[in-house]
C-alpha positions in Angstrom: 0.0 -0.2 0.1 1.5 3.0 -1.1 2.2 5.4 2.3 1.0 8.9 2.4 1.1 11.1 5.8 -1.9 12.1 7.0 -3.3 14.9 8.4 -6.9 15.8 9.0 -6.4 19.5 10.3 -9.2 21.6 8.5 -11.9 18.6 9.1 -10.6 18.2 12.7 -10.9 22.0 13.4 -13.9 23.7 11.3 -16.7 23.0 11.8 -18.5 20.3 9.5 -21.7 20.5 7.9 -24.4 17.9 10.7 -26.2 16.5 7.5 -24.3 13.6 5.5 -27.0 12.6 2.5 -25.5 14.1 -0.5 -27.9 16.2 -2.4 -27.8 20.2 -3.4 -29.0 22.4 -0.7 -28.2 25.6 1.5 -25.1 24.6 4.3 -25.5 27.2 7.3 -22.7 27.6 9.6 -20.4 24.8 8.2 -17.0 25.1 6.6 -17.8 21.9 4.7 -19.9 18.7 3.7 -18.2 14.7 3.9 -19.0 13.6 0.5 -17.7 10.3 -0.9 -16.8 9.7 -5.0 -18.4 8.3 -6.8 -16.9 5.2 -8.0 -15.8 5.2 -11.8 -17.0 2.6 -13.7 -13.4 1.6 -15.3 -10.8 4.2 -14.7 -7.0 4.1 -16.3 -4.5 6.7 -15.6 -3.4 8.9 -18.5 -0.7 10.5 -17.2 1.2 11.4 -13.7 3.2 14.3 -12.8 6.5 12.5 -11.1 7.5 15.8 -9.3 4.7 16.4 -8.2 4.1 12.8 -6.8 7.5 12.8 -5.1 6.8 16.0 -3.3 4.0 14.5 -1.9 6.1 11.3 -0.7 5.1 9.0 -3.4 7.4 7.1 -5.3 7.4 6.6 -9.0 6.7 2.8 -8.2 3.7 4.0 -6.2 1.9 6.2 -9.2 2.2 2.9 -11.3 0.3 1.0 -8.2 -3.1 0.0 -8.4 -3.7 1.5 -5.1 -2.7 5.0 -6.8 -5.5 4.4 -9.4 -8.0 3.2 -7.2 -7.4 6.1 -4.6 -6.8 9.1 -6.9 -10.1 7.8 -9.7 -12.3 8.2 -6.4 -12.8 4.2 -6.9 -11.4 3.6 -2.8 -11.0 5.9 0.1 -7.4 6.1 1.4 -7.4 4.8 5.1 -8.3 7.1 7.8 -9.3 9.7 5.5 -13.1 11.2 5.4 -13.3 12.9 1.7 -15.0 16.8 1.8 -16.1 19.5 -0.6 -15.6 22.8 1.0 -18.4 25.5 1.4 -18.0 28.8 0.1 -19.7 31.9 -1.2 -18.6 34.4 -4.6 -19.0 37.5 -6.6 -19.4 36.1 -10.0 -18.8 38.6 -12.9 -18.7 41.2 -10.3 -22.6 40.1 -8.8 -22.7 38.2 -5.5 -24.0 34.9 -6.2 -24.5 33.8 -2.7 -23.2 29.9 -1.7 -21.4 28.2 -4.3 -19.1 25.4 -3.0 -17.3 23.0 -4.2 -19.9 21.7 -6.9 -17.0 19.2 -8.8 -14.5 18.9 -6.7 -13.8 16.8 -3.5 -10.9 16.9 -1.1 -9.5 13.8 -0.3 -7.3 14.5 2.5 -4.1 16.6 3.8 -0.6 15.4 4.0 2.2 16.4 5.1 5.8 15.2 3.4 9.4 17.5 4.1 7.4 20.3 6.6 5.1 20.9 3.9 1.1 20.9 3.9 -0.4 19.4 0.5 -4.1 19.1 0.3 -5.5 16.4 -2.3 -8.5 17.3 -4.4 -10.1 15.3 -7.1 -11.7 17.5 -9.8 -15.0 15.6 -11.7 -15.2 12.9 -9.2 -19.1 13.5 -8.9 -21.7 15.4 -7.1 -21.6 17.3 -4.0 -23.7 19.1 -1.6 -22.9 22.3 -3.7 -23.5 21.2 -7.3 -27.0 22.7 -7.5 -28.1 21.4 -11.2 -24.7 20.5 -12.3 -23.7 16.4 -12.2 -20.1 17.1 -10.4 -18.3 15.4 -13.2 -15.5 16.3 -15.5 -14.9 15.6 -19.5 -11.6 15.0 -20.7 -11.2 18.0 -22.5 -11.3 20.4 -19.5 -9.4 18.1 -17.5 -6.3 18.0 -20.1 -6.8 21.9 -20.3 -6.4 21.6 -16.5 -3.6 19.2 -15.8 -1.4 20.3 -18.7 -1.7 24.5 -17.6 -1.1 23.9 -14.0 2.1 21.8 -14.7 3.1 24.8 -17.5 2.5 27.5 -15.0 4.3 26.3 -12.3 7.4 25.6 -14.8 7.6 29.3 -16.1 7.2 31.0 -12.3 3.9 31.5 -11.8 2.4 31.0 -8.7 -0.2 27.9 -9.4 -1.7 24.8 -8.1 -0.1 21.7 -8.9 -1.7 18.6 -10.8 -0.6 15.1 -9.6 -2.6 12.8 -11.9 -4.9 12.6 -15.2 -7.6 9.8 -15.3 -10.1 8.5 -17.6 -13.3 7.8 -15.4 -14.4 5.3 -18.2 -17.9 6.6 -17.7 -20.0 9.4 -20.7 -20.4 12.5 -19.3 -23.3 15.0 -21.2 -22.0 18.5 -21.6 -23.2 21.4 -24.1 -19.7 22.9 -25.0 -21.2 26.4 -26.2 -24.6 26.4 -24.3 -26.2 26.3 -27.5 -28.5 23.5 -27.2 -26.6 21.1 -28.8 -25.4 18.5 -25.7 -23.2 15.3 -26.5 -21.4 12.7 -24.8 -18.1 13.1 -23.8 -15.2 10.9 -22.2 -15.3 11.8 -18.2 -12.2 12.2 -16.5 -10.8 13.6 -13.1 -7.9 15.5 -12.7 -5.9 15.2 -8.5 -5.3 18.6 -8.4 -2.6 19.7 -5.2 -2.3 23.1 -3.4 -1.4 24.3 0.4 -5.3 23.9 0.8 -8.4 25.4 -1.7 -9.3 28.1 1.0 -10.7 31.1 -1.2 -11.6 34.3 -1.1 -15.3 33.3 -1.1 -14.8 31.2 1.8 -14.7 33.9 4.5 -17.3 36.0 2.4 -19.8 33.1 2.9 -19.5 33.2 6.8 -19.1 37.1 6.5 -22.3 37.2 4.3 -24.4 35.2 6.6 -23.0 37.1 10.1 -21.6 34.2 11.7 -18.6 36.2 12.9 -17.7 32.9 15.0 -17.0 30.6 11.8 -15.4 33.3 10.2 -13.0 34.2 12.9 -12.6 30.4 13.3 -11.5 29.9 9.9 -9.0 33.1 9.9 -7.3 31.7 13.1 -6.9 28.2 11.5 -5.8 29.8 7.7 -3.3 32.3 9.7 -1.8 28.9 12.0 -1.8 26.5 9.9 -0.5 28.6 6.3 0.6 32.0 7.2 2.7 30.6 10.4 5.2 33.4 9.4 2.6 36.1 11.1 3.1 36.5 14.8 0.6 39.1 15.7 -1.8 38.6 17.5 -5.3 40.3 18.1 -6.8 42.8 15.5 -3.2 43.1 14.2 -3.4 39.5 13.0 -6.1 39.9 10.5 -4.4 42.8 9.4 -0.9 41.2 8.7 -2.8 38.4 7.1 -4.6 41.0 4.9 -1.8 42.7 3.9 0.0 39.1 2.5 -2.8 38.4 1.1 -2.9 41.3 -1.2 1.1 41.1 -1.8 0.7 37.3 -2.9 -2.1 38.4 -5.1 -0.7 41.2 -6.5 2.4 39.3 -7.4 0.4 36.8 -9.5 -1.5 39.2 -11.4 2.2 40.3 -12.4 3.2 36.7 -13.4 0.3 36.8 -15.9 0.8 39.5 -17.4 4.7 38.7 -17.9 3.8 35.4 -19.5 0.7 36.6 -21.1 -1.9 34.4 -19.4 -5.8 35.2 -18.9 -7.8 33.4 -16.4 -10.8 34.5 -18.0 -13.0 33.9 -14.8 -11.8 35.9 -11.7 -14.7 35.4 -10.0 -14.1 35.5 -5.8 -14.6 32.1 -5.5 -11.8 31.8 -7.7 -9.7 33.4 -6.1 -6.9 31.5 -4.0 -6.0 32.6 -0.6 -2.4 31.3 -0.9 -1.8 34.1 -4.2 -2.1 31.2 -6.5 -3.9 30.5 -9.7 -6.6 27.9 -9.2 -9.6 27.0 -11.5 -8.5 26.4 -15.1 -11.3 27.0 -16.9 -12.3 29.5 -19.8 -8.1 30.4 -19.7 -6.0 31.6 -22.5 -2.6 32.8 -23.5 -2.3 35.9 -25.3 -1.6 35.1 -29.3 -1.6 38.5 -30.5 -0.9 41.0 -27.8 -3.9 42.4 -26.9 -5.0 43.9 -23.9 -9.2 43.9 -24.6 -8.6 39.8 -25.1 -10.4 37.6 -23.0 -10.8 33.7 -24.0 -14.4 33.2 -22.0 -17.4 33.1 -24.1 -19.5 34.2 -21.0 -17.5 37.6 -20.8 -17.5 37.9 -24.5 -20.2 41.0 -24.5 -18.7 43.3 -21.3 -15.3 41.3 -21.2 -14.7 41.9 -17.4 -11.6 39.4 -17.2 -9.8 40.7 -20.1 -5.8 40.9 -20.0 -5.6 44.8 -19.8 -8.1 44.4 -17.1 -7.1 41.3 -14.6 -5.2 44.3 -12.3 -8.2 46.2 -11.6 -10.0 42.8 -11.0 -7.6 41.3 -8.2 -8.0 44.8 -6.4 -11.8 44.3 -6.9 -11.4 41.0 -5.5 -9.4 41.6 -2.7 -12.1 45.0 -1.6 -14.4 42.4 -1.2 -12.5 39.8 0.8 -11.7 43.1 3.2 -15.5 43.3 3.4 -15.4 39.5 4.4 -12.9 40.4 7.1 -13.7 43.9 8.2 -16.0 42.2 11.1 -12.6 40.6 12.8 -10.6 43.8 12.6 -14.0 46.5 12.7 -12.0 49.5 11.7 -11.9 50.2 7.9 -8.7 52.1 7.7 -6.1 49.8 8.1 -7.8 47.7 5.5 -8.1 50.8 3.3 -4.6 51.6 3.6 -3.6 48.4 2.1 -6.0 48.6 -0.7 -5.1 52.2 -1.8 -1.2 51.0 -1.9 -2.3 48.5 -4.2 -2.3 50.3 -7.6 1.1 52.4 -6.5 2.9 48.7 -5.8 1.4 47.3 -8.8 2.5 50.1 -11.1 6.1 49.9 -9.5 6.1 46.0 -10.0 5.0 45.9 -13.5 7.7 48.2 -14.4 10.1 46.0 -13.4 8.7 43.4 -14.7 9.0 44.9 -18.3 12.1 46.1 -18.0 13.0 42.8 -17.3 11.5 41.6 -20.4 13.0 44.5 -22.5 16.9 43.6 -20.9 17.0 46.8 -18.8 18.4 46.3 -15.2 19.4 50.4 -14.7 15.8 52.1 -14.2 15.6 55.5 -15.8 12.7 58.0 -16.2 12.0 57.9 -19.7 11.7 53.6 -19.2 7.9 54.5 -18.6 7.4 56.4 -21.8 9.3 53.1 -23.6 7.2 50.6 -22.3 4.1 52.8 -23.0 4.7 53.2 -26.3 6.1 49.5 -27.2 2.0 48.5 -25.1 0.5 50.8 -28.4 2.7 49.5 -31.1 2.1 46.0 -30.1 -1.5 46.6 -30.3 -2.3 48.4 -33.3 -1.4 45.1 -35.9 -1.8 41.7 -34.7 1.6 41.1 -33.2 2.7 37.3 -31.1 3.6 38.4 -28.0 6.0 35.0 -27.1 7.8 35.7 -30.0 8.3 39.1 -30.2 9.6 39.0 -26.7 11.8 36.0 -26.9 13.3 37.6 -30.2 13.7 40.8 -29.2 16.8 39.3 -27.2 18.3 38.6 -30.5 18.4 43.2 -30.9 22.4 43.9 -30.4 23.6 47.4 -29.6 24.6 48.1 -32.6 21.6 47.4 -34.7 19.8 50.0 -37.1 15.8 50.7 -36.0 15.2 48.3 -39.3 17.7 45.9 -38.5 16.3 45.6 -35.2 12.6 45.3 -36.3 13.7 42.9 -38.8 14.8 40.6 -36.1 10.7 40.5 -34.8 8.8 40.6 -37.4 8.2 37.3 -37.8 5.9 38.1 -34.8 3.8 40.0 -36.8 0.6 37.9 -38.1 -0.1 40.2 -41.2 2.9 41.9 -43.0 0.2 43.7 -45.4 -0.9 45.8 -41.9 2.2 47.0 -41.7 2.1 50.6 -43.4 4.5 53.4 -44.0 3.1 55.0 -40.5 3.5 51.6 -38.5 6.5 51.1 -39.5 7.9 54.2 -39.0 6.9 54.2 -35.8 8.5 50.5 -35.2 11.9 52.1 -36.4 11.8 55.3 -34.1 11.0 52.8 -31.4 13.9 50.6 -31.8 16.3 53.5 -32.3 15.1 54.5 -28.7 15.7 51.2 -27.6 19.0 50.4 -29.2 20.1 53.8 -27.5 18.4 52.5 -24.4 20.7 49.2 -24.2 23.7 51.1 -25.2 23.4 52.6 -21.9 23.4 49.3 -19.8 26.7 47.7 -18.9 25.7 44.3 -20.2 27.1 42.7 -23.1 24.6 41.9 -26.2 25.4 38.2 -25.0 24.5 38.5 -21.2 21.4 40.7 -21.9 20.0 37.9 -24.3 20.9 35.2 -21.3 18.9 37.5 -19.1 15.8 38.0 -21.1 15.5 34.2 -22.3 14.7 33.8 -18.2 11.9 35.8 -18.5 10.8 35.6 -21.7 9.4 31.9 -22.2 9.8 30.2 -26.0 6.8 27.9 -25.2 3.9 28.7 -23.9 0.4 26.2 -23.5 -1.0 27.9 -26.2 -5.1 26.9 -26.9 -4.6 24.9 -30.4 -1.9 23.4 -29.0 -4.2 22.2 -26.3 -7.0 21.4 -29.0 -4.8 19.1 -30.7 -3.7 17.1 -28.0 -7.0 16.9 -26.8 -8.1 15.9 -30.3 -5.2 12.8 -30.2 -6.7 11.7 -26.2 -10.2 11.6 -27.6 -9.1 8.8 -30.1 -7.1 7.0 -27.2 -4.0 8.7 -28.6 -1.8 10.6 -25.5 1.5 10.9 -27.4 1.0 14.8 -28.5 -0.1 15.0 -24.2 3.6 13.7 -23.5 4.9 15.6 -26.1 3.6 18.9 -24.5 4.2 18.0 -20.8 7.8 17.3 -21.8 8.1 20.4 -23.6 6.3 22.8 -20.5 9.0 21.4 -18.3 11.4 23.8 -19.4 9.5 26.4 -20.9 13.0 29.0 -21.1 15.2 26.3 -23.3 15.4 26.5 -26.7 14.7 22.9 -26.9 15.5 22.3 -30.7 13.5 19.2 -30.9 10.1 21.3 -30.4 10.9 24.0 -32.2 7.6 23.4 -34.7 5.7 24.8 -31.4 7.5 28.1 -31.3 4.9 29.7 -33.9 2.2 31.9 -34.4 -1.4 30.5 -34.1 -2.3 28.3 -37.3 -5.1 30.3 -39.4 -7.0 27.6 -39.3 -7.1 28.6 -35.3 -8.0 31.8 -35.3 -12.3 31.0 -34.9 -12.0 27.4 -33.8 -14.1 26.2 -30.8 -11.5 25.5 -28.1 -8.4 27.8 -29.8 -10.2 31.1 -29.3 -12.9 31.7 -27.2 -14.2 28.7 -24.8 -16.9 28.8 -22.0 -16.7 28.1 -18.6 -17.7 24.7 -19.5 -14.1 24.1 -21.0 
């Protein structure tokens, strides 16, 4: 039997739902409900992240065992554990949605390894009291997208939940991909997600909205004690310090999203991790062309609330909702307001540092803000691939003229005919200013390229790549899944064998379902 070092602090220290029957309902004065996964009819393992398995204390041999298959498909409950679903609320698309909770996620247990706490959670293992009208299952396409993306984000250096395993359930699940009245059967699948905990902003909103201040305090005290041990303050100061830390980790996460061109797509408060981790990979996407107004979410297509350029503002808005939830513990608005008011200033500072790193500039100068601002404007004027542009920018040398420098990144442009004389002149002018600027730096061209290539990835999980992988996997072919997983583990390396993936989105993928816009069921 594979051996996990189990602890059940969350379920032993927070109030449980007294009702044990599994049916949709409002759950009062409880942090979670005990619920068992639905046993799959014929589970089979598709892929495992050996690194994540080792991190939680499992060997490579464990991951190919029958025990592993049974436990992480939901077919068997690990000894001395009681699976549970979290109760939380949230704001969805800016509107209060009330109780939400783990509708298709079931937490198996907490484990400890190397003095680190991990919560193991199955996504797609069946209904919970929070499933409302849904079935609690997941399909292969959404599971592949979640499994691959979480690991890709980790290797990019973006704070994220991790993926342990991807399995087929052997069952069919009905889904309407575009919510247009055309449901169809798809292969069911289960992902095991790993994080310190799956506590969200909405976990605090749930208790606060019901004026259950006793359990609000219990949740805050539990979270700080077990997950923020560096906080030594007591009383009200403890909660202020906690909010400050959540604000800072959230800010840093957003900066990393903007650095790699990631768009979450559904930044509801119930999808915001208290740990500052990227969580709940639904209709996400990477920018193909640099477009601050782009959102991958079909549900958000009209108002574009969660568009790329708006992610910092939404993070702040969500933090305001968390502050409102924390207020009963602080009973004074000013300390929370000071933290919130500093967010935008701090973000602008961190964003500029990040962009200067992408440009290979180490010595900050007053003119840099203008250089960055004009670059963003230029990138948006014609379709320009973000990943290719910044990666190729490192090949520009100090001696290059504006024209030669532009030619170094020209392949990032989707349609050369859009590059009229006015736009070309503006690009040449920008590159003249850029080469002047890099000549003011002490780094050699070679050293600057090395530094730039550490922050500008060569490979990201573009939506069309994920869709090709899904198409093959649906036929039982996981060759591409294995290839992409291997490539995405080293996104900053050249990897000549994977050069074909360093390319602009193909024309066929521009409007294809799954390659551009996705629904929340994706």
